[in-house]
C-alpha positions as CSV (number, residue, x, y, z in Angstrom):
1,M,105.1,112.0,95.4
2,T,107.3,115.0,94.9
3,K,109.9,116.3,97.3
4,K,107.8,119.4,97.9
5,M,104.8,117.2,98.9
6,I,107.0,115.1,101.3
7,N,108.4,118.3,102.9
8,N,104.9,119.7,103.4
9,I,103.7,116.4,105.0
10,N,106.8,116.3,107.3
11,R,106.1,119.9,108.3
12,L,102.5,119.1,109.1
13,I,103.1,116.0,111.2
14,K,106.3,117.1,113.0
15,P,104.3,118.6,116.0
16,Y,102.7,115.2,116.6
17,P,105.5,112.6,117.4
18,G,104.3,109.0,117.7
19,Q,100.7,109.8,116.8
20,W,98.4,109.1,113.9
21,V,97.6,112.2,111.8
22,A,94.7,112.5,109.4
23,L,95.6,114.9,106.6
24,S,93.1,116.5,104.2
25,A,92.9,114.7,100.8
26,D,95.0,117.5,99.3
27,D,97.7,117.1,102.1
28,H,97.4,120.8,103.0
29,E,96.1,120.6,106.5
30,V,95.8,118.4,109.6
31,V,92.2,117.2,110.1
32,T,92.7,115.4,113.4
33,V,95.3,113.7,115.5
34,G,95.3,110.8,118.0
35,K,96.9,107.6,119.3
36,S,94.9,105.0,117.4
37,F,94.4,104.7,113.6
38,Q,90.7,103.8,113.9
39,S,89.8,106.7,116.2
40,V,91.6,109.2,114.0
41,L,90.0,107.9,110.9
42,N,86.5,108.0,112.6
43,K,87.1,111.6,113.7
44,A,88.2,112.6,110.3
45,H,85.1,111.1,108.7
46,K,82.9,112.9,111.3
47,K,84.6,116.2,110.3
48,G,83.6,115.6,106.7
49,E,86.9,114.3,105.3
50,S,85.8,111.2,103.3
51,C,89.2,110.1,102.2
52,P,91.9,111.4,104.6
53,H,95.5,110.5,104.2
54,M,96.5,108.7,107.3
55,V,100.1,109.2,108.5
56,K,101.9,107.7,111.6
57,S,104.2,110.5,112.7
58,P,107.7,109.2,113.6
59,D,108.6,109.3,117.3
60,G,112.4,109.0,116.6
61,S,112.5,105.3,116.6
62,V,110.3,104.5,113.6
63,A,109.7,105.9,110.1
64,A,106.5,107.6,109.0
65,F,103.8,105.4,107.5
66,I,101.4,106.9,105.0
67,F,98.0,105.1,104.1
C-alpha cells in the first residue's frame, strides 16, 4: 500500500470516527458506514459492492483496522 493510498483512505474515513466504513474495491469512495462490521458488509453487498474494503475508523483511542 502506497503513502498516497493510505492518505486517500484516511481522508475518506476521517468523517466517521469509531465506525466501520466500507470502501469501494478501488478505495476511491465510501460505499456505506455503520457501527457493526456485519451490518456495513451486508449493506455494501446490497449496494452491489461484492468485495468492499472494510475499515474501522479510529476514534482517537484506537488505530484503524483494514480488512
